[in-house]
Wavefront OBJ file of the C-alpha trace (Angstrom):
o trace
v -0.112 -0.111 0.077
v 1.043 3.469 -0.806
v 0.391 6.429 1.496
v -1.255 9.320 -0.265
v -2.301 12.657 1.030
v -4.406 15.581 0.426
v -3.408 19.313 1.463
v -5.970 22.213 2.029
v -4.529 25.703 2.405
v -6.522 28.486 3.591
v -5.544 31.303 1.255
v -6.700 34.218 3.370
v -4.759 32.822 6.530
v -1.426 32.226 4.612
v 0.973 35.164 4.782
v 3.210 33.605 2.105
v 6.295 32.650 4.424
v 6.691 29.875 2.311
v 8.247 27.506 5.000
v 5.931 24.589 3.654
v 7.457 24.967 0.208
v 11.001 24.833 1.591
v 10.080 22.034 3.963
v 8.120 19.812 1.378
v 10.250 16.855 0.453
v 8.188 16.056 -2.736
v 8.004 19.753 -4.143
v 4.099 19.450 -3.912
v 3.804 23.266 -2.921
v 4.906 26.534 -4.534
v 3.925 30.089 -4.179
v 0.841 31.248 -6.027
v 0.980 33.974 -8.349
v -2.405 35.588 -7.330
v -2.482 37.318 -4.166
v -4.970 37.076 -1.426
v -6.933 39.897 0.178
v -4.090 41.049 2.248
v -1.631 41.279 -0.600
v 0.244 38.084 0.216
v 1.044 35.346 -2.118
v -0.092 32.155 -0.395
v 1.376 28.784 -1.021
v -0.546 26.659 -3.271
v -0.703 22.809 -4.129
v 1.006 22.307 -7.435
v 1.494 18.574 -7.696
v -1.309 16.961 -5.792
v -0.497 13.387 -6.921
v 2.927 13.697 -5.471
v 1.663 14.275 -2.085
v 2.318 11.448 0.591
v 0.678 13.260 3.593
v 3.870 13.544 5.659
v 2.728 16.478 7.360
v 5.848 18.424 7.202
v 3.889 21.595 5.640
v 1.463 21.413 8.673
v 4.145 21.168 11.110
v 6.228 24.318 10.050
v 3.133 26.337 9.338
v 3.287 29.186 11.804
v -0.234 30.557 10.903
v -2.099 27.123 11.194
v -3.272 27.453 7.750
v -2.773 24.243 6.283
v -4.672 20.760 6.728
v -3.357 17.476 5.893
v -5.496 14.443 5.055
v -3.539 11.333 4.758
v -4.705 7.731 3.564
v -3.475 4.449 2.536
v -3.996 3.474 -0.989
v -4.399 -0.014 -2.305
v -3.858 -1.624 -5.771
v -7.535 -2.526 -5.742
v -8.835 0.978 -4.885
v -6.969 3.623 -6.921
v -7.209 7.237 -5.322
v -9.539 8.594 -8.201
v -12.402 6.113 -7.530
v -12.618 7.285 -3.705
v -12.370 10.883 -4.042
l 1 2 3 4 5 6 7 8 9 10 11 12 13 14 15 16 17 18 19 20 21 22 23 24 25 26 27 28 29 30 31 32 33 34 35 36 37 38 39 40 41 42 43 44 45 46 47 48 49 50 51 52 53 54 55 56 57 58 59 60 61 62 63 64 65 66 67 68 69 70 71 72 73 74 75 76 77 78 79 80 81 82 83
C-alpha cells in the first residue's frame, strides 16, 4: 500500500512565508502568483498527486492555515475512485 495525502491551504490565513514550500520533500507546493486579500502570495498545491501526507507543511506553518489528510491507497482501490 502507498500512502497518499491531500493538502488544503486557507489562502486568506496564509501570509506567504513559504516555509511549507521549502520543507516539502516532494515539491508539492509553491508560491501562488495571485495575491490573497491581504496582498500576500500564499502557498498553493501544484503537484497534488505527489503528496504522501507526511505533514511537514502542517508542522512548519506558523499560521496554522494548512490541513493535511492522509490515507492508505491499495492496488484494488485507486485514489481517483474514492475521491
